[in-house]
MMTF fields as JSON, N, C-alpha, C and O atoms, coordinates in Angstrom:
{
  "mmtfVersion": "1.0.0",
  "mmtfProducer": "UNKNOWN",
  "numBonds": 259,
  "numAtoms": 260,
  "numGroups": 65,
  "numChains": 1,
  "numModels": 1,
  "chainsPerModel": [1],
  "groupsPerChain": [65],
  "chainIdList": ["A"],
  "bondAtomList": [4, 2, 8, 6, 12, 10, 16, 14, 20, 18, 24, 22, 28, 26, 32, 30, 36, 34, 40, 38, 44, 42, 48, 46, 52, 50, 56, 54, 60, 58, 64, 62, 68, 66, 72, 70, 76, 74, 80, 78, 84, 82, 88, 86, 92, 90, 96, 94, 100, 98, 104, 102, 108, 106, 112, 110, 116, 114, 120, 118, 124, 122, 128, 126, 132, 130, 136, 134, 140, 138, 144, 142, 148, 146, 152, 150, 156, 154, 160, 158, 164, 162, 168, 166, 172, 170, 176, 174, 180, 178, 184, 182, 188, 186, 192, 190, 196, 194, 200, 198, 204, 202, 208, 206, 212, 210, 216, 214, 220, 218, 224, 222, 228, 226, 232, 230, 236, 234, 240, 238, 244, 242, 248, 246, 252, 250, 256, 254],
  "bondOrderList": [1, 1, 1, 1, 1, 1, 1, 1, 1, 1, 1, 1, 1, 1, 1, 1, 1, 1, 1, 1, 1, 1, 1, 1, 1, 1, 1, 1, 1, 1, 1, 1, 1, 1, 1, 1, 1, 1, 1, 1, 1, 1, 1, 1, 1, 1, 1, 1, 1, 1, 1, 1, 1, 1, 1, 1, 1, 1, 1, 1, 1, 1, 1, 1],
  "groupList": [{"groupName": "MET", "atomNameList": ["N", "CA", "C", "O"], "elementList": ["N", "C", "C", "O"], "formalChargeList": [0, 0, 0, 0], "bondAtomList": [1, 0, 2, 1, 3, 2], "bondOrderList": [1, 1, 2], "singleLetterCode": "M", "chemCompType": "L-PEPTIDE LINKING"}, {"groupName": "GLU", "atomNameList": ["N", "CA", "C", "O"], "elementList": ["N", "C", "C", "O"], "formalChargeList": [0, 0, 0, 0], "bondAtomList": [1, 0, 2, 1, 3, 2], "bondOrderList": [1, 1, 2], "singleLetterCode": "E", "chemCompType": "L-PEPTIDE LINKING"}, {"groupName": "PHE", "atomNameList": ["N", "CA", "C", "O"], "elementList": ["N", "C", "C", "O"], "formalChargeList": [0, 0, 0, 0], "bondAtomList": [1, 0, 2, 1, 3, 2], "bondOrderList": [1, 1, 2], "singleLetterCode": "F", "chemCompType": "L-PEPTIDE LINKING"}, {"groupName": "GLN", "atomNameList": ["N", "CA", "C", "O"], "elementList": ["N", "C", "C", "O"], "formalChargeList": [0, 0, 0, 0], "bondAtomList": [1, 0, 2, 1, 3, 2], "bondOrderList": [1, 1, 2], "singleLetterCode": "Q", "chemCompType": "L-PEPTIDE LINKING"}, {"groupName": "VAL", "atomNameList": ["N", "CA", "C", "O"], "elementList": ["N", "C", "C", "O"], "formalChargeList": [0, 0, 0, 0], "bondAtomList": [1, 0, 2, 1, 3, 2], "bondOrderList": [1, 1, 2], "singleLetterCode": "V", "chemCompType": "L-PEPTIDE LINKING"}, {"groupName": "ASP", "atomNameList": ["N", "CA", "C", "O"], "elementList": ["N", "C", "C", "O"], "formalChargeList": [0, 0, 0, 0], "bondAtomList": [1, 0, 2, 1, 3, 2], "bondOrderList": [1, 1, 2], "singleLetterCode": "D", "chemCompType": "L-PEPTIDE LINKING"}, {"groupName": "THR", "atomNameList": ["N", "CA", "C", "O"], "elementList": ["N", "C", "C", "O"], "formalChargeList": [0, 0, 0, 0], "bondAtomList": [1, 0, 2, 1, 3, 2], "bondOrderList": [1, 1, 2], "singleLetterCode": "T", "chemCompType": "L-PEPTIDE LINKING"}, {"groupName": "CYS", "atomNameList": ["N", "CA", "C", "O"], "elementList": ["N", "C", "C", "O"], "formalChargeList": [0, 0, 0, 0], "bondAtomList": [1, 0, 2, 1, 3, 2], "bondOrderList": [1, 1, 2], "singleLetterCode": "C", "chemCompType": "L-PEPTIDE LINKING"}, {"groupName": "GLY", "atomNameList": ["N", "CA", "C", "O"], "elementList": ["N", "C", "C", "O"], "formalChargeList": [0, 0, 0, 0], "bondAtomList": [1, 0, 2, 1, 3, 2], "bondOrderList": [1, 1, 2], "singleLetterCode": "G", "chemCompType": "PEPTIDE LINKING"}, {"groupName": "ALA", "atomNameList": ["N", "CA", "C", "O"], "elementList": ["N", "C", "C", "O"], "formalChargeList": [0, 0, 0, 0], "bondAtomList": [1, 0, 2, 1, 3, 2], "bondOrderList": [1, 1, 2], "singleLetterCode": "A", "chemCompType": "L-PEPTIDE LINKING"}, {"groupName": "ARG", "atomNameList": ["N", "CA", "C", "O"], "elementList": ["N", "C", "C", "O"], "formalChargeList": [0, 0, 0, 0], "bondAtomList": [1, 0, 2, 1, 3, 2], "bondOrderList": [1, 1, 2], "singleLetterCode": "R", "chemCompType": "L-PEPTIDE LINKING"}, {"groupName": "ILE", "atomNameList": ["N", "CA", "C", "O"], "elementList": ["N", "C", "C", "O"], "formalChargeList": [0, 0, 0, 0], "bondAtomList": [1, 0, 2, 1, 3, 2], "bondOrderList": [1, 1, 2], "singleLetterCode": "I", "chemCompType": "L-PEPTIDE LINKING"}, {"groupName": "LYS", "atomNameList": ["N", "CA", "C", "O"], "elementList": ["N", "C", "C", "O"], "formalChargeList": [0, 0, 0, 0], "bondAtomList": [1, 0, 2, 1, 3, 2], "bondOrderList": [1, 1, 2], "singleLetterCode": "K", "chemCompType": "L-PEPTIDE LINKING"}, {"groupName": "LEU", "atomNameList": ["N", "CA", "C", "O"], "elementList": ["N", "C", "C", "O"], "formalChargeList": [0, 0, 0, 0], "bondAtomList": [1, 0, 2, 1, 3, 2], "bondOrderList": [1, 1, 2], "singleLetterCode": "L", "chemCompType": "L-PEPTIDE LINKING"}, {"groupName": "PRO", "atomNameList": ["N", "CA", "C", "O"], "elementList": ["N", "C", "C", "O"], "formalChargeList": [0, 0, 0, 0], "bondAtomList": [1, 0, 2, 1, 3, 2], "bondOrderList": [1, 1, 2], "singleLetterCode": "P", "chemCompType": "L-PEPTIDE LINKING"}, {"groupName": "SER", "atomNameList": ["N", "CA", "C", "O"], "elementList": ["N", "C", "C", "O"], "formalChargeList": [0, 0, 0, 0], "bondAtomList": [1, 0, 2, 1, 3, 2], "bondOrderList": [1, 1, 2], "singleLetterCode": "S", "chemCompType": "L-PEPTIDE LINKING"}, {"groupName": "HIS", "atomNameList": ["N", "CA", "C", "O"], "elementList": ["N", "C", "C", "O"], "formalChargeList": [0, 0, 0, 0], "bondAtomList": [1, 0, 2, 1, 3, 2], "bondOrderList": [1, 1, 2], "singleLetterCode": "H", "chemCompType": "L-PEPTIDE LINKING"}, {"groupName": "ASN", "atomNameList": ["N", "CA", "C", "O"], "elementList": ["N", "C", "C", "O"], "formalChargeList": [0, 0, 0, 0], "bondAtomList": [1, 0, 2, 1, 3, 2], "bondOrderList": [1, 1, 2], "singleLetterCode": "N", "chemCompType": "L-PEPTIDE LINKING"}, {"groupName": "TYR", "atomNameList": ["N", "CA", "C", "O"], "elementList": ["N", "C", "C", "O"], "formalChargeList": [0, 0, 0, 0], "bondAtomList": [1, 0, 2, 1, 3, 2], "bondOrderList": [1, 1, 2], "singleLetterCode": "Y", "chemCompType": "L-PEPTIDE LINKING"}],
  "groupTypeList": [0, 1, 2, 3, 4, 3, 5, 0, 6, 7, 8, 8, 7, 9, 8, 10, 11, 6, 12, 9, 4, 0, 9, 4, 5, 9, 8, 9, 4, 13, 3, 11, 5, 4, 14, 15, 16, 17, 4, 12, 11, 9, 15, 9, 6, 1, 4, 3, 12, 2, 5, 9, 9, 11, 10, 9, 9, 8, 18, 6, 14, 4, 13, 12, 1],
  "groupIdList": [1, 2, 3, 4, 5, 6, 7, 8, 9, 10, 11, 12, 13, 14, 15, 16, 17, 18, 19, 20, 21, 22, 23, 24, 25, 26, 27, 28, 29, 30, 31, 32, 33, 34, 35, 36, 37, 38, 39, 40, 41, 42, 43, 44, 45, 46, 47, 48, 49, 50, 51, 52, 53, 54, 55, 56, 57, 58, 59, 60, 61, 62, 63, 64, 65],
  "secStructList": [7, 3, 3, 3, 3, 6, 6, 7, 7, 1, 6, 6, 2, 2, 2, 2, 2, 2, 2, 2, 2, 2, 2, 2, 7, 6, 6, 7, 3, 3, 3, 3, 3, 6, 6, 6, 6, 3, 3, 3, 3, 3, 7, 1, 1, 7, 2, 2, 2, 2, 2, 2, 2, 2, 2, 2, 6, 6, 7, 7, 3, 3, 3, 3, 7],
  "xCoordList": [-42.671, -41.602, -40.31, -40.176, -39.347, -37.898, -37.054, -37.17, -36.429, -35.491, -34.061, -33.737, -33.141, -31.711, -31.567, -31.916, -30.913, -30.64, -29.298, -28.868, -28.426, -26.912, -26.291, -25.37, -26.968, -26.607, -27.226, -27.383, -27.578, -27.893, -26.69, -26.37, -26.024, -24.957, -24.992, -23.918, -25.815, -25.817, -27.109, -28.115, -27.044, -28.328, -29.273, -30.495, -28.706, -29.309, -30.114, -31.13, -29.389, -30.097, -31.299, -32.241, -31.204, -32.453, -33.295, -34.273, -32.989, -34.096, -35.116, -36.342, -34.191, -35.06, -35.637, -36.852, -35.111, -36.067, -37.038, -38.171, -37.066, -38.082, -39.299, -40.499, -38.809, -39.868, -40.288, -41.454, -39.85, -40.388, -41.607, -42.73, -41.208, -42.055, -43.238, -44.393, -43.084, -44.329, -45.236, -46.412, -44.55, -45.61, -46.415, -47.473, -45.775, -46.701, -47.848, -49.047, -47.491, -48.183, -47.855, -47.183, -48.351, -48.211, -48.327, -48.029, -48.788, -49.34, -48.062, -47.69, -47.626, -46.363, -45.733, -45.839, -44.976, -44.153, -42.926, -42.93, -41.805, -40.492, -39.332, -39.123, -38.633, -37.288, -36.038, -35.92, -35.234, -34.234, -32.742, -32.483, -31.815, -30.734, -29.595, -29.321, -28.942, -27.976, -26.715, -26.208, -26.096, -24.828, -25.108, -24.295, -26.345, -26.912, -27.37, -27.6, -27.535, -28.317, -30.111, -30.716, -30.443, -31.788, -32.916, -32.788, -33.983, -35.169, -36.504, -36.878, -37.038, -38.287, -39.54, -39.568, -40.638, -41.768, -42.938, -43.119, -43.854, -45.101, -46.078, -46.273, -46.837, -47.81, -48.771, -48.29, -50.048, -50.986, -50.751, -51.342, -49.922, -49.838, -48.918, -48.067, -49.207, -48.42, -46.937, -46.654, -46.088, -44.557, -44.04, -43.025, -44.773, -44.155, -44.493, -43.815, -45.381, -45.622, -44.155, -43.371, -43.613, -42.62, -41.503, -40.776, -41.295, -40.057, -39.885, -38.879, -41.161, -40.908, -40.702, -39.999, -41.304, -40.785, -39.301, -38.619, -38.98, -37.445, -36.61, -35.421, -36.894, -36.153, -36.368, -35.386, -37.51, -37.592, -36.707, -36.132, -36.439, -35.729, -34.229, -33.401, -33.836, -32.494, -31.898, -30.671, -32.443, -31.837, -32.259, -33.177, -31.574, -31.814, -32.249, -31.433, -33.497, -33.997, -34.22, -34.757, -33.718, -33.831, -34.614, -34.264, -35.889, -36.639, -36.185, -35.924, -36.099, -35.473, -36.695, -37.795, -36.475, -37.42, -37.376, -38.25],
  "yCoordList": [34.717, 34.485, 35.274, 36.18, 34.464, 35.099, 35.486, 34.882, 36.317, 37.147, 37.053, 37.085, 36.943, 37.016, 38.326, 38.523, 39.134, 40.572, 40.693, 41.329, 40.303, 40.33, 42.01, 42.352, 42.81, 44.32, 45.102, 46.323, 44.189, 44.831, 44.725, 43.631, 45.917, 45.886, 46.657, 46.659, 47.231, 48.115, 48.294, 47.94, 48.906, 49.442, 50.374, 50.238, 51.258, 52.238, 51.448, 51.881, 50.017, 49.733, 48.742, 48.533, 48.131, 47.814, 48.741, 48.422, 49.783, 50.707, 51.019, 51.073, 51.248, 51.497, 50.27, 50.326, 49.092, 47.982, 48.145, 48.069, 48.324, 48.25, 49.339, 49.066, 50.445, 51.423, 50.983, 51.337, 50.372, 49.979, 48.784, 48.922, 47.642, 46.737, 47.361, 47.052, 48.005, 48.827, 49.783, 50.086, 50.13, 50.884, 50.131, 50.507, 48.823, 47.422, 47.175, 47.256, 46.935, 46.313, 46.83, 46.151, 48.084, 48.346, 47.546, 47.944, 46.335, 45.197, 44.155, 43.359, 44.176, 43.018, 42.931, 43.833, 41.723, 41.455, 41.29, 40.639, 41.988, 42.059, 41.522, 42.066, 40.602, 40.319, 40.497, 39.665, 41.325, 41.656, 41.398, 41.879, 40.604, 40.087, 40.568, 39.793, 41.9, 42.189, 41.506, 41.51, 40.768, 40.162, 39.015, 38.774, 38.323, 37.34, 37.682, 36.844, 39.056, 39.557, 38.881, 38.829, 38.493, 37.891, 38.854, 39.585, 38.63, 39.502, 38.457, 37.826, 38.454, 37.846, 38.607, 39.688, 38.121, 38.996, 38.297, 37.349, 38.414, 37.748, 38.638, 39.783, 37.849, 38.899, 38.206, 37.111, 38.405, 37.919, 38.511, 38.025, 39.493, 40.36, 39.299, 38.532, 39.395, 38.516, 38.954, 40.086, 38.125, 37.882, 39.006, 39.686, 39.071, 40.081, 41.408, 42.257, 41.784, 43.352, 43.351, 44.113, 42.738, 42.856, 42.983, 43.976, 41.902, 42.139, 43.339, 44.043, 43.636, 44.815, 46.28, 47.224, 46.307, 47.28, 47.465, 48.489, 46.165, 46.429, 46.394, 46.579, 46.216, 46.556, 48.14, 48.875, 48.587, 50.088, 50.733, 51.696, 50.27, 50.943, 50.848, 51.467, 49.996, 50.013, 48.716, 48.722, 47.545, 46.129, 45.165, 45.265, 44.216, 43.104, 41.678, 40.849, 41.631, 40.587, 39.221, 39.231, 38.134, 36.824, 35.925, 35.673, 35.379, 34.869, 33.417, 32.688, 33.022, 31.765, 30.75, 31.162, 29.195, 28.413, 27.587, 26.732],
  "zCoordList": [-25.432, -26.466, -25.89, -25.067, -26.756, -26.192, -27.626, -28.693, -27.435, -28.451, -28.181, -26.994, -29.065, -28.811, -29.773, -30.937, -28.812, -29.48, -29.529, -28.567, -30.33, -30.199, -30.087, -29.345, -30.913, -30.781, -29.587, -29.572, -28.527, -27.432, -26.405, -25.942, -26.059, -25.371, -24.145, -23.544, -23.678, -22.536, -22.135, -22.75, -20.985, -20.17, -21.016, -20.963, -21.741, -22.575, -23.725, -24.27, -24.047, -25.171, -24.737, -25.502, -23.429, -22.833, -22.258, -21.582, -22.476, -22.002, -23.148, -23.051, -24.46, -25.728, -25.9, -26.089, -25.893, -26.363, -25.242, -25.717, -24.04, -23.032, -23.547, -23.51, -23.965, -24.463, -25.721, -25.892, -26.664, -27.751, -27.54, -28.025, -26.768, -26.53, -25.507, -25.8, -24.623, -23.8, -24.8, -24.595, -25.757, -26.753, -27.567, -28.072, -27.709, -28.549, -27.271, -27.541, -26.168, -25.244, -23.848, -23.071, -23.519, -22.042, -20.902, -19.776, -21.183, -19.885, -20.268, -19.406, -21.144, -21.32, -20.054, -19.223, -19.83, -18.583, -19.484, -20.528, -18.943, -19.756, -18.913, -17.829, -19.273, -18.568, -19.485, -20.384, -19.394, -20.18, -19.466, -18.363, -20.201, -19.542, -20.693, -21.61, -20.592, -21.237, -21.545, -22.667, -20.252, -20.713, -21.814, -22.706, -21.671, -22.34, -23.602, -24.473, -23.758, -24.813, -25.257, -26.328, -23.963, -24.266, -23.561, -22.579, -24.329, -24.015, -24.062, -25.051, -22.888, -22.741, -22.729, -22.141, -23.355, -23.382, -23.029, -23.794, -22.105, -21.825, -22.253, -21.846, -23.34, -23.739, -24.632, -24.924, -25.245, -25.743, -27.269, -28.233, -27.372, -28.633, -29.664, -29.214, -30.884, -31.966, -31.829, -31.435, -32.131, -31.894, -33.208, -33.06, -34.307, -35.258, -34.986, -35.564, -34.241, -33.604, -32.791, -33.357, -31.689, -31.131, -31.913, -31.867, -32.731, -33.747, -34.304, -34.214, -35.047, -36.002, -34.765, -35.126, -33.514, -32.538, -32.302, -32.294, -32.107, -31.717, -32.806, -32.547, -33.902, -35.257, -35.361, -35.472, -35.327, -35.197, -34.556, -35.065, -33.239, -32.212, -32.567, -31.897, -33.727, -34.278, -33.882, -33.98, -33.439, -33.023, -33.853, -34.668, -33.639, -34.66, -33.752, -33.349, -33.577, -32.567, -33.525, -34.633, -32.884, -33.444, -32.521, -31.368, -33.21, -32.188, -31.962, -32.918, -30.738, -30.074, -30.024, -29.656, -30.458, -30.472, -29.44, -29.296]
}
């Protein structure tokens, strides 16, 4: 799954998103590209759980189709 997170602007933001994603699934494979505001997550966990965790961390993820 892939999210666009426009309000992720720095490495600190990426760290908070990483922490939120890993709290949902510690085994998730995560790729974050801050300049393109892109977050890719490889996991069998439902998309909604990651969406909710990123929102709870203070960001606005938009699922890319």
